[in-house]
GUGU-425075 format. One line per 8 residues: number of its first residue (from 1); for each residue x, y, z of N, C-alpha, C. Coordinates in steps of 0.1 Angstrom, whole numbers, plus 5000, padded with zeros to 4 digits. Atoms other than C-alpha are relative to their C-alpha. Layout:
NUM	X,Y,Z,X,Y,Z,X,Y,Z; ...
END
This chain:
1	5009,4991,5005,5000,4999,4999,5009,5012,5005; 4995,4991,5000,5013,5032,4991,4999,5012,5016; 4997,4986,4989,5018,5069,5016,4986,5003,4999; 5014,4990,5002,4983,5081,5004,4987,4988,5007; 5011,5012,4988,4964,5053,5030,4993,5009,5007; 5008,4992,4990,4956,5082,5050,4987,5009,4994; 5014,4993,5005,4934,5098,5026,4988,4990,4993; 5011,5008,5002,4910,5067,5027,4990,5006,5012
9	5010,5004,4991,4878,5065,5046,5002,4992,5009; 5000,5015,4996,4882,5026,5050,5014,4995,5001; 4985,5003,5007,4920,5015,5058,4999,4987,4998; 5004,5018,5005,4925,4979,5041,4998,4990,5008; 5006,5011,4988,4920,4959,5071,4985,5004,4996; 5015,4996,4998,4884,4975,5067,4994,4998,4987; 5003,4998,5008,4881,4977,5031,4997,4985,4999; 4999,5014,5002,4891,4934,5032,4988,4997,5006
17	5013,5006,4996,4864,4932,5057,4987,5003,4993; 5011,5002,5008,4839,4945,5034,4997,4995,4987; 5002,5010,5016,4849,4930,5001,4998,4988,5006; 5005,5013,4999,4849,4899,5017,5012,4989,4992; 4992,5009,5008,4865,4869,4999,4996,5005,4981; 5008,4992,5015,4864,4878,4960,4994,4992,4989; 5011,5008,5007,4839,4851,4950,4991,5007,5003; 5012,4991,5000,4817,4876,4970,5004,5010,4994
25	4995,4986,5002,4830,4906,4961,4990,5005,4989; 5010,4996,5008,4802,4922,4938,5012,5015,4998; 4989,4986,5006,4828,4949,4922,4998,5003,4985; 4993,4982,4994,4833,4981,4908,4987,4997,5011; 5010,4992,4988,4814,4997,4939,5006,5007,5004; 4998,4990,4993,4813,5027,4957,4997,4996,5016; 5003,5003,4989,4815,5021,4995,4998,5014,5012; 5007,4986,4992,4798,5053,5020,5003,4999,5013
33	5003,5000,4987,4808,5060,5053,4994,5014,5007; 5009,4988,4992,4781,5076,5070,5000,5012,5012; 4995,5002,4983,4794,5079,5105,5011,5016,4996; 4984,4990,4999,4825,5101,5094,4994,5013,4990; 5006,4989,5011,4801,5124,5069,4995,5007,5008; 5006,4993,4982,4782,5131,5103,5010,5008,5006; 4989,4999,4991,4815,5137,5121,5008,5013,4991; 4999,4989,5007,4827,5159,5096,4991,5016,4996
41	5010,4990,4997,4795,5183,5097,5001,5005,5013; 5005,4991,4990,4798,5187,5127,5010,5008,5009; 4990,4992,4998,4831,5193,5132,5005,5015,4995; 5004,4985,5002,4826,5223,5108,4992,5010,5005; 5008,4991,4992,4799,5234,5122,5003,5004,5017; 4993,4996,4988,4820,5238,5156,5006,5009,4994; 4995,4986,5001,4844,5259,5137,4999,5009,4994; 5003,4990,5006,4823,5280,5120,4995,5014,5012
49	5008,4989,4987,4808,5313,5142,4987,4995,4997; 5012,5004,4998,4774,5312,5146,4991,5007,4989; 5007,4992,5017,4763,5336,5120,5007,4994,4986; 4995,5009,5016,4779,5310,5091,4989,4989,5002; 5003,5013,5001,4753,5289,5080,5007,4989,4990; 4997,5012,5009,4762,5253,5060,4989,4997,4996; 5007,5012,5009,4745,5241,5028,5010,4989,4995; 4996,5012,5011,4759,5210,5013,4991,5002,4991
57	4996,5002,5009,4765,5212,4979,4990,4987,4994; 5009,5009,5006,4739,5184,4966,5005,4991,4988; 4997,5006,5017,4757,5180,4931,5013,4992,5006; 4991,5007,4996,4786,5168,4953,4997,4985,4999; 4997,5014,5001,4774,5135,4959,4980,4999,5010; 5016,4996,4997,4731,5134,4959,4994,4986,5004; 5006,5009,4996,4730,5100,4976,4989,4998,5011; 5002,4998,4989,4702,5095,4997,4998,4997,5010
65	4999,5005,4986,4712,5080,5026,5010,5011,5006; 4987,4988,4993,4740,5108,5029,4992,5014,5003; 5011,4984,4992,4711,5138,5028,4993,4996,5008; 5007,5004,4988,4692,5118,5054,5010,5001,5010; 4984,5001,4993,4728,5118,5073,4998,5013,5003; 5001,4984,4998,4734,5155,5069,4986,5010,5005; 5011,4990,4993,4697,5166,5075,4997,5000,5014; 5001,5001,4986,4695,5149,5105,5009,5005,5011
73	4989,4994,4992,4727,5168,5115,4999,5014,4999; 5004,4985,4998,4710,5199,5109,5004,5012,4986; 4995,4998,5008,4726,5205,5076,4986,5011,4990; 5005,4990,5011,4712,5235,5049,5002,4991,4987; 5000,5006,5015,4710,5221,5009,5001,5011,4992; 5001,4996,5011,4722,5236,4978,5001,4994,4989; 5000,5011,5015,4705,5224,4948,5000,5007,4987; 4997,4994,5015,4710,5226,4911,4988,4998,4995
81	5013,5003,5011,4676,5216,4897,4989,4992,5010; 5015,5009,4993,4639,5202,4905,5003,4990,5009; 4998,5016,4996,4655,5166,4908,5008,5005,5014; 4990,5000,4985,4678,5175,4937,4993,5004,5011; 5008,4996,4991,4652,5196,4953,4990,4989,5007; 5009,5011,4993,4631,5163,4956,5002,4990,5008; 4992,5010,4995,4657,5144,4965,5001,5005,5019; 5000,4998,4987,4662,5162,4995,4987,5003,5005
89	5013,4998,4994,4626,5172,5007,4992,4983,5004; 5001,5010,4997,4624,5135,5007,5010,4996,5012; 4994,5004,4989,4656,5132,5030,4994,5012,5011; 5000,4989,4989,4649,5165,5052,4989,5006,4997; 5011,4993,5002,4611,5175,5049,4999,5013,5005; 5000,4989,4994,4623,5205,5068,5009,5008,5000; 4987,4993,5009,4657,5214,5054,4999,5010,4994; 4999,4987,5012,4663,5249,5042,5008,4995,4991
97	4991,5000,5015,4673,5250,5007,5001,5008,4992; 4996,4982,5010,4689,5275,4982,4998,4991,4988; 4997,5001,5014,4683,5269,4943,5009,5009,4991; 4989,4989,5009,4712,5281,4921,4999,4993,4984; 5000,5008,5007,4717,5272,4887,5000,5012,4987; 4997,4993,5006,4726,5295,4857,4989,4999,4986; 5011,4999,5010,4700,5286,4831,4981,4991,5010; 5010,5009,4988,4672,5273,4859,4987,4999,4989
105	5013,5002,5006,4641,5261,4838,4985,5003,5006; 5015,4999,4993,4603,5267,4846,4998,4991,5013; 5000,5007,4990,4603,5236,4865,5006,4999,5014; 4989,4998,4987,4632,5243,4886,4997,5011,5009; 5005,4987,4993,4618,5277,4897,4984,4993,5005; 5013,5002,4997,4581,5260,4904,5007,4995,5009; 4992,5012,4989,4601,5230,4925,5005,5009,5012; 4995,4990,4987,4617,5261,4945,4990,5002,5008
113	5013,4991,5000,4589,5280,4947,4989,4989,5015; 5007,5007,4991,4571,5247,4961,5002,4993,5011; 4992,5008,4985,4595,5233,4986,5003,5015,5009; 4996,4989,4987,4599,5271,5005,5016,5000,4997; 4983,5001,5001,4635,5274,4990,5006,5013,4997; 4991,4986,5002,4657,5305,4989,5007,5002,4984; 4997,5009,5015,4660,5306,4949,5013,5017,5000; 4985,4992,5010,4696,5325,4936,4997,5004,4985
121	5002,4993,5016,4688,5344,4904,5012,5005,4991; 4986,4993,5008,4711,5348,4876,4998,5009,4989; 5006,4991,5012,4695,5373,4854,4987,5005,5003; 5016,4991,5001,4663,5396,4850,4991,4988,4995; 5011,5006,5006,4648,5366,4834,4993,4987,5014; 5003,5005,4987,4649,5345,4872,4990,5006,5007; 5013,4993,4996,4627,5373,4881,4991,5003,5000; 5012,4999,5012,4605,5380,4854,4993,4985,5006
129	5005,5016,5003,4599,5342,4855,4985,4997,5016; 5002,5002,4986,4593,5340,4898,4992,5011,4999; 5009,4990,5000,4575,5374,4895,4984,4998,4998; 5012,5001,5005,4546,5361,4872,4996,4987,5006; 5011,5009,4994,4540,5328,4893,5000,5002,5012; 5009,5000,4986,4536,5345,4927,4986,5007,5002; 5012,4996,5000,4503,5354,4938,5003,5019,4999; 5003,4983,5003,4492,5395,4928,5000,5005,5015
137	4999,4991,4986,4487,5401,4966,5004,4988,5012; 4991,5009,4991,4511,5375,4986,5001,5012,5011; 4997,4990,4995,4515,5390,5019,5012,5005,5005; 4991,4988,5003,4551,5400,5012,5007,4993,4988; 4993,5000,5008,4578,5398,4986,5005,4986,5002; 4994,5010,4998,4597,5366,4978,5014,5004,4999; 4984,4993,5001,4631,5373,4989,5005,4991,4991; 4988,5003,5011,4661,5362,4965,5010,5004,5000
145	4988,4999,5004,4694,5361,4960,5006,5003,4985; 4996,4998,5013,4715,5376,4932,5014,4995,4999; 4987,5008,5005,4745,5353,4918,5008,5014,4991; 4989,4992,5005,4774,5379,4912,5015,4999,4990; 4994,5007,5006,4799,5373,4886,5011,5015,5002; 4991,4988,4995,4829,5394,4902,5011,5006,4988; 4987,4991,5008,4853,5417,4882,5009,4996,4996; 4985,5005,4998,4885,5400,4893,4996,4987,5005
153	5003,5018,4996,4887,5363,4892,5008,4995,5014; 5003,5006,4991,4886,5346,4921,5016,4995,5003; 4985,5001,4996,4921,5334,4938,4997,4984,5002; 4997,5010,5003,4926,5297,4933,5008,4991,4996; 4988,5008,5005,4952,5273,4928,4990,4995,4983; 5003,5002,5009,4934,5257,4894,4985,5004,5000; 5014,4994,5004,4900,5267,4883,4991,4989,4986; 5010,5006,5010,4871,5248,4868,4990,5007,4996
161	5014,4991,5006,4840,5271,4872,5002,5012,5010; 4998,4988,4996,4860,5300,4886,4996,5010,4999; 5005,4987,5002,4851,5334,4890,5008,5007,4992; 4993,4991,5007,4860,5364,4870,4999,4998,4984; 5000,5002,5017,4859,5366,4829,4990,4997,4996; 5009,5003,5008,4833,5358,4810,4994,4988,5006; 5002,5012,4995,4810,5335,4825,4985,4997,4999; 5016,4999,5001,4771,5322,4820,4997,4999,5012
169	5007,4999,4990,4767,5323,4856,4997,5012,5004; 5004,4986,4996,4751,5353,4873,5000,5015,4992; 5000,4988,5005,4755,5389,4868,5013,5007,5000; 4991,4995,4996,4784,5406,4859,4998,5019,5007; 5002,4984,4991,4796,5432,4888,4996,5013,4996; 5005,4987,5005,4798,5461,4865,4988,5002,4996; 5012,4996,5005,4765,5458,4854,4986,4994,5009; 5008,4995,4990,4751,5454,4886,4984,5008,5006
177	5011,4994,5000,4734,5483,4890,4991,5006,4995; 5011,5003,5010,4716,5482,4861,4990,4984,5003; 5003,5013,4998,4706,5448,4870,4989,5005,5017; 5008,4997,4988,4693,5462,4904,4989,5008,5000; 5010,4989,5006,4672,5491,4888,4989,4988,4997; 5008,5007,5009,4656,5466,4866,4994,4991,5008; 5004,5009,4992,4649,5441,4890,4985,5011,5009; 5012,4988,4990,4629,5468,4913,4988,5004,4993
185	5017,4994,5006,4601,5471,4885,4995,4983,5005; 5009,5002,4997,4590,5439,4897,4998,4996,5019; 5001,4996,4986,4575,5443,4933,4997,4984,5008; 5001,5010,4994,4570,5409,4943,5008,4990,5002; 4987,5007,4989,4602,5394,4947,5009,5012,5003; 4991,4994,4992,4628,5413,4965,5014,4992,5000; 4990,5004,5002,4664,5408,4962,5009,5009,5016; 5002,4995,4986,4678,5406,5001,5018,4994,5003
193	4984,5008,5001,4708,5383,4990,5014,5000,4991; 4990,4999,5006,4741,5381,4974,5005,4985,4997; 4990,5011,5000,4759,5350,4964,5015,5000,4988; 4986,4999,5012,4797,5350,4948,5010,4988,5000; 4991,5008,4998,4816,5322,4939,5011,5002,5000; 4990,5004,4992,4846,5310,4962,5012,4996,4991; 4991,5004,5012,4871,5288,4941,4993,4986,5004; 5008,5015,5004,4870,5248,4934,5015,4994,5005
201	4992,5006,4993,4889,5226,4960,5006,5006,5002; 4990,4988,4991,4908,5253,4980,5008,4991,5009; 4997,5010,4986,4934,5237,5007,5001,5012,5005; 4996,4985,4993,4944,5276,5015,4988,5010,5008; 5013,4993,4991,4920,5293,5043,5005,5016,4993; 4997,4987,5004,4941,5323,5034,4994,5004,4984; 5003,4993,5014,4932,5323,4996,4983,5001,5002; 5017,5000,4999,4893,5317,5004,4995,5013,5011
209	5006,4989,4995,4894,5341,5026,5004,5014,4995; 5000,4989,5010,4906,5367,5002,4990,5002,4988; 5011,5004,5006,4876,5358,4983,4987,5006,5006; 5014,4995,4989,4853,5364,5012,4996,5015,5000; 4994,4986,4998,4866,5397,5015,4995,5003,4993; 5003,4990,5014,4857,5406,4980,4989,5000,4998; 5017,5002,4999,4822,5391,4983,4992,5006,5008; 5003,4989,4988,4817,5412,5014,4994,5013,4995
217	5001,4982,5005,4831,5443,4999,4987,5000,4988; 5004,4996,5012,4809,5437,4967,4981,5002,5008; 5013,4996,4990,4776,5434,4994,5000,5015,5007; 5001,4988,4997,4788,5465,5011,4995,5012,4988; 5003,4982,5012,4785,5490,4975,4982,4994,5000; 5014,4998,4998,4748,5471,4975,4996,5004,5005; 5008,4996,4985,4737,5481,5005,5001,5016,4999; 4998,4989,4995,4756,5515,5010,5000,5011,4982
225	4997,4996,5016,4755,5525,4968,4982,5001,4999; 5015,5000,5007,4720,5512,4960,4990,4996,5012; 5008,4999,4994,4705,5507,4990,4991,4985,5004; 5006,5020,4999,4700,5466,4990,5002,4993,5016; 5001,5007,4992,4691,5451,5027,5004,4992,4998; 4995,5016,5004,4711,5424,5022,5000,4989,5018; 5002,5008,4991,4701,5397,5049,5009,4988,5000; 4990,5012,5003,4726,5368,5032,5006,5005,4994
233	4984,4998,5012,4762,5370,5017,5002,4986,5001; 4992,5012,5009,4768,5334,4996,5009,5000,5002; 4982,5000,5005,4805,5327,4999,5003,4991,4993; 4998,5005,5010,4800,5301,4978,5006,4988,5005; 4994,5009,4996,4820,5267,4981,5012,4998,4999; 4988,5000,5003,4855,5256,4973,5008,4995,5014; 4990,5004,4987,4868,5240,5008,5005,4988,4996; 4989,5013,5009,4893,5215,4995,5000,4985,5008
241	4996,5014,4998,4901,5179,5002,5017,4995,4990; 4989,5001,5007,4934,5169,4994,5001,4988,4989; 4998,5011,5007,4942,5140,4968,5014,4998,4996; 4989,5009,5005,4977,5136,4968,5006,5000,5019; 4992,5000,4984,4998,5126,5005,5006,5010,5007; 4992,4987,4996,5018,5155,5005,4991,5015,4999; 5007,4987,5000,4991,5179,4999,4993,5003,5016; 5005,5000,4989,4977,5197,5032,4987,5001,5002
249	5017,5000,4995,4943,5194,5048,4994,5012,5005; 5004,4988,4997,4920,5226,5048,5001,5000,5017; 5001,5004,4984,4925,5237,5084,4988,5013,5000; 5015,4996,5003,4883,5246,5087,5001,5010,5014; 5000,4990,4988,4894,5264,5124,5006,5015,4995; 4994,4984,5005,4917,5290,5106,4993,5005,4992; 5011,4994,5008,4887,5294,5083,4988,5004,5005; 5012,4995,4992,4860,5300,5107,5004,5012,5012
257	4995,4991,4995,4883,5322,5124,5001,5012,4995; 5004,4987,5009,4886,5346,5097,4988,5001,4995; 5010,4998,5003,4852,5347,5086,4991,5010,5013; 5004,4986,4983,4847,5361,5126,5005,5011,4997; 4991,4989,5005,4873,5383,5118,4991,5011,4988; 5008,4990,5012,4853,5397,5088,4992,5004,5003; 5016,4996,4997,4819,5397,5100,5003,5011,5014; 4999,4989,4987,4834,5422,5134,4998,5011,4989
265	4994,4993,5008,4848,5438,5110,4991,5013,4986; 5011,4992,5009,4818,5448,5085,4986,5005,5008; 5014,5004,4990,4794,5460,5115,4987,5007,4991; 5014,4997,5005,4771,5476,5085,4995,4986,5000; 5007,5016,4999,4762,5437,5081,4995,4996,5009; 5010,5007,4994,4735,5425,5101,4997,4981,5000; 5003,5011,5006,4731,5395,5082,5008,4985,5006; 4992,5010,5003,4742,5361,5079,5014,4997,4988
273	4991,5012,5012,4772,5339,5056,4994,4991,4997; 5000,5015,5006,4766,5308,5040,5010,4994,4990; 4990,5009,5007,4792,5283,5031,4991,4988,4994; 5006,5015,5006,4780,5256,5006,5014,4988,5000; 4988,5010,5001,4808,5229,5014,4993,4989,4992; 5008,5013,5006,4800,5196,4989,5011,4991,5005; 4988,5012,4998,4832,5178,4984,5008,5000,5014; 4993,5004,4988,4847,5185,5017,4992,4991,5010
281	5010,5005,4990,4818,5170,5034,5001,4982,4997; 4998,5016,5009,4816,5137,5009,5013,4995,4995; 4987,5004,5007,4845,5132,4995,5008,4995,5007; 4989,5011,4992,4868,5115,5021,4996,4993,5007; 5013,5010,4994,4836,5095,5032,5001,4986,4990; 5006,5008,5009,4837,5075,5000,5015,4992,4993; 4990,5007,5006,4857,5046,4981,4996,4997,4989; 5008,5012,5008,4853,5027,4949,5013,4994,4998
289	4991,5015,4993,4868,4997,4948,4995,4995,4980; 5002,4999,5013,4873,4982,4909,5013,4987,4998; 4989,5011,5001,4895,4943,4907,5007,5003,4985; 4985,5006,5007,4925,4942,4884,4991,4987,4990; 5004,5011,5007,4913,4923,4852,5016,4996,4993; 4986,5005,5002,4952,4923,4837,5011,5011,5005; 4989,4989,5001,4986,4943,4838,5006,4995,4990; 4996,4999,5014,5005,4950,4808,5009,5012,5001
297	4989,4984,4997,5040,4971,4803,4998,5000,4985; 4998,4995,5012,5036,4990,4769,5007,5013,4997; 4998,4991,5001,5063,5005,4759,5005,5005,5010; 4994,4996,4988,5079,5010,4790,4992,5008,5011; 5009,5003,4991,5049,5018,4810,4992,4990,5003; 5009,5008,4997,5028,4999,4831,4990,5002,4999; 5014,4997,5002,4993,4997,4829,4995,4987,5010; 5007,5011,4993,4969,4982,4855,4980,5002,4989
305	5011,4999,5014,4939,4974,4829,4985,4995,5014; 5009,5002,4987,4906,4975,4856,4983,4998,4991; 5012,5007,5007,4869,4962,4852,4993,5015,5001; 5008,4988,5001,4859,5001,4856,5007,5009,4996; 4992,4988,5003,4869,5035,4842,4991,5014,4999; 5010,4990,4998,4855,5070,4833,4991,4999,5000; 5016,5000,4998,4822,5053,4832,4996,5008,5013; 5007,4997,4983,4825,5054,4871,5010,5011,5003
313	4987,4991,4994,4856,5080,4877,5000,5008,4988; 5003,4988,5009,4853,5110,4854,5014,5010,4999; 4993,4987,4995,4874,5134,4876,5016,4998,4994; 4989,4999,5004,4908,5126,4867,5007,5004,4983; 5002,4999,5015,4902,5129,4828,4999,5013,5000; 5003,4985,4996,4887,5163,4839,5013,5008,5001; 4988,4991,4995,4916,5178,4858,5013,4998,5002; 4987,5009,5002,4944,5156,4855,5007,4997,5011
321	4995,5000,4990,4948,5150,4890,4995,4986,5007; 5007,5010,4993,4943,5114,4903,4994,4996,5015; 5004,4999,4985,4924,5104,4932,5013,4990,5009; 4985,5005,4993,4950,5084,4957,4996,4984,5001; 5008,5010,5007,4945,5050,4947,5011,4988,5017; 4991,5007,4995,4958,5016,4969,4995,4987,4995; 5007,5007,5009,4954,4978,4962,4998,4989,5011; 5006,5011,4987,4938,4953,4984,5001,4983,4994
329	5001,5016,5009,4942,4913,4976,4992,4993,5017; 5007,5003,4986,4915,4900,4998,4999,4983,5002; 4999,5013,4998,4924,4863,4996,5019,4997,4994; 4988,5004,5009,4960,4846,4982,5012,5011,5011; 4988,4996,4990,4996,4855,4995,5001,5015,5002; 4999,4988,5002,5001,4890,5006,5011,5001,4994; 4994,4995,5011,5019,4913,4984,5018,4999,5007; 4988,5003,4999,5057,4909,4986,5005,5013,5012
337	4992,4986,4996,5076,4935,5008,5013,5006,4989; 4992,4996,5007,5094,4950,4979,4995,5015,4996; 5000,4988,5001,5091,4980,4960,4987,5003,4989; 5015,4993,5011,5060,4998,4941,5001,5006,4985; 4996,4994,5018,5057,5007,4904,4988,5010,4996; 5004,4990,5007,5040,5036,4888,4992,4991,4990; 5008,5007,5015,5009,5019,4868,4991,5014,4996; 5009,4991,5008,4989,5042,4845,4985,4990,5000
345	5013,5005,5002,4949,5029,4852,4994,5001,4995; 5008,4998,5015,4929,5024,4823,4989,4989,5006; 5009,5010,4996,4894,5010,4825,4994,4995,4987; 5004,5007,5010,4875,4988,4800,4992,5005,4987; 5008,4999,5012,4862,5010,4773,5009,4999,4987; 4994,4999,5008,4870,5015,4741,5002,5009,4996; 4995,4988,5000,4884,5046,4741,5015,5001,5004; 4993,4997,4995,4919,5060,4742,5001,5011,5010
353	5007,4986,4988,4901,5088,4770,5001,4989,5010; 5004,5005,4992,4896,5056,4791,5010,5000,5012; 4990,4999,4992,4920,5068,4821,4998,5011,5013; 5007,4996,4986,4915,5072,4858,5009,5001,5010; 4990,4998,4998,4948,5082,4865,5013,4992,5003; 4982,5006,5000,4984,5072,4876,4997,4993,5018; 4998,5003,4986,4991,5056,4909,5011,4990,5009; 4991,5011,4997,5021,5034,4927,4991,4990,5010
361	5007,5008,4993,5005,5003,4936,5015,4987,5002; 4988,5013,4999,5029,4965,4944,5001,4998,4988; 4996,5002,5011,5049,4960,4919,4992,4981,4995; 5005,5014,5003,5034,4923,4919,4987,5003,4999; 5011,5004,5003,4998,4933,4913,4993,4995,4991; 5001,5007,5012,4979,4908,4894,4985,5001,5002; 5015,5000,5004,4945,4899,4879,4992,4993,5012; 5011,5000,4989,4918,4898,4906,5001,5008,5012
369	4996,4990,4992,4936,4922,4931,4984,5013,4998; 5010,4994,4999,4911,4950,4941,5009,5016,5001; 4994,4985,4997,4924,4988,4935,4987,5011,5003; 5011,4995,4992,4907,5008,4957,5006,5017,5000; 4999,4981,5006,4901,5049,4949,4998,5007,5013; 5004,4994,4987,4901,5074,4982,4999,5015,4991; 5009,4984,5004,4882,5107,4984,4989,4999,4988; 5009,5004,5007,4860,5090,4962,4982,5005,5000
377	5010,4994,5000,4830,5105,4974,4994,5011,5000; 5006,4989,5007,4823,5134,4957,5005,5000,4987; 5001,5004,5013,4816,5136,4921,5011,4991,4995; 4995,5017,5002,4827,5101,4914,4985,4996,4992; 5007,5008,5004,4793,5080,4910,4993,5006,4989; 5012,4991,5009,4770,5110,4893,5007,5002,4993; 4994,4993,5008,4792,5126,4876,5009,4991,4987; 4993,5007,5010,4807,5099,4855,4989,4997,4985
385	5008,5000,5012,4799,5087,4823,4994,4987,5000; 5002,5012,4993,4779,5059,4836,4992,4991,4989; 5003,5013,5007,4761,5044,4805,5007,5003,4984; 4998,5001,5013,4785,5049,4777,5008,4988,4999; 4999,5014,5006,4789,5013,4762,4999,4989,5007; 5006,5014,4993,4767,4997,4784,5005,4992,5008; 4998,5007,4994,4787,4985,4810,4995,5002,5012; 5010,5002,4990,4772,4974,4845,5003,5012,5008
393	4999,4981,4992,4762,5010,4867,5010,4988,5015; 4996,5007,4989,4784,5000,4898,4991,5004,5012; 5007,4995,4989,4768,4996,4935,5003,5009,5007; 4999,4995,4989,4767,5015,4960,5001,4997,5015; 4996,5004,4987,4772,5008,4999,5002,5012,5008; 5000,4992,4991,4765,5030,5026,5000,4992,5014; 4995,5007,4993,4783,5022,5059,4996,5008,5013; 4997,5016,4993,4776,5014,5089,4984,4997,4992
401	5015,5007,5002,4745,4989,5075,4999,4991,5011; 5004,5006,4991,4730,4967,5095,5004,4984,5002; 4994,5009,5005,4739,4937,5078,5007,4998,4992; 4988,5005,5009,4768,4925,5063,4997,4995,4986; 5004,5009,5020,4752,4906,5034,4993,5012,4990; 5007,4991,5012,4735,4939,5020,5013,5005,4994; 4986,4992,5010,4773,4945,5008,5005,4986,4993; 4998,5011,5004,4783,4907,5003,4991,4996,4992
409	5013,5009,5005,4764,4887,4979,5002,4987,5009
END
């Protein structure tokens, strides 16, 4: 096993216990530790000031058992579709919900209204659609947030959907005054919230805090120049997890202390801040397990060919960064205490794009061994190309389970 084992929710012995004997294993599969998800939420909650709300980003992993676990712990939820809203309502009937997305359909907006969610508008079209859906003589206007695309790029290590520059998301900061003026013509909708994207998988709390300070500065302009009484400033997500053994863990205590200082400094703002952690909560809670079909060396490159590829794990192809990996031999002789080899991990699909990263694995890796990917609880099962080439869909198992036979055949 390589040194990245510390990035696994389950250690090798636990993985072996879950997977059992090779004849019993139903791989490929995902296994999630629900208790770890609950503990991580509680850790993050304790690290944040009382005026910082936490809304789990459902897009990272919408599994019903996970949503139920987080709802029971007191989480709010950040949804990006009517389908996600329905899943959250089934898991936590009373949980607060936010609904976001750059191209919300009428169905998305109606689902948000029906669920009592706070809508994040990305343009005047959202405002007009909501206004038309609301009763002409409602008790009070619908309170919504506006997403703003900042004029300067968010500080982050690697951008996937980062801020700054042209964007499909939100209202450009320089056009915000015109938007606020136009939105005021729809009296049944009231803007009293702001959302600004922070970063993607950021491990440096100082970088996140720089972005959060810039978001609050935009809110200050909205209040002091345009008379918007802000109740909520949504700072987005971006709380990162390490994918390499040498990468640091995000110091959430430092992040919480910095947000406390930010609130104390901006005395004009009496509302709440909101974070949208997704990957930070769900990523470390999951593993993905796939058996080795064969190994080979091609022109000096060692390959491990697995029963699952980008149809199950797309992230390495998208980002160029591998998940941490380890090898498990459920039976048979132990791995030799010798060197590890850097394997290119390839899947079964008939395309040269089917690469799920690289990893240092035992030199005597052989067919039937199980390669386990850590940090696979986020942006894995539901982000992948599941139906491509019609390979089997991997099973998902949620621990703790009452009956071990629910995992084993």
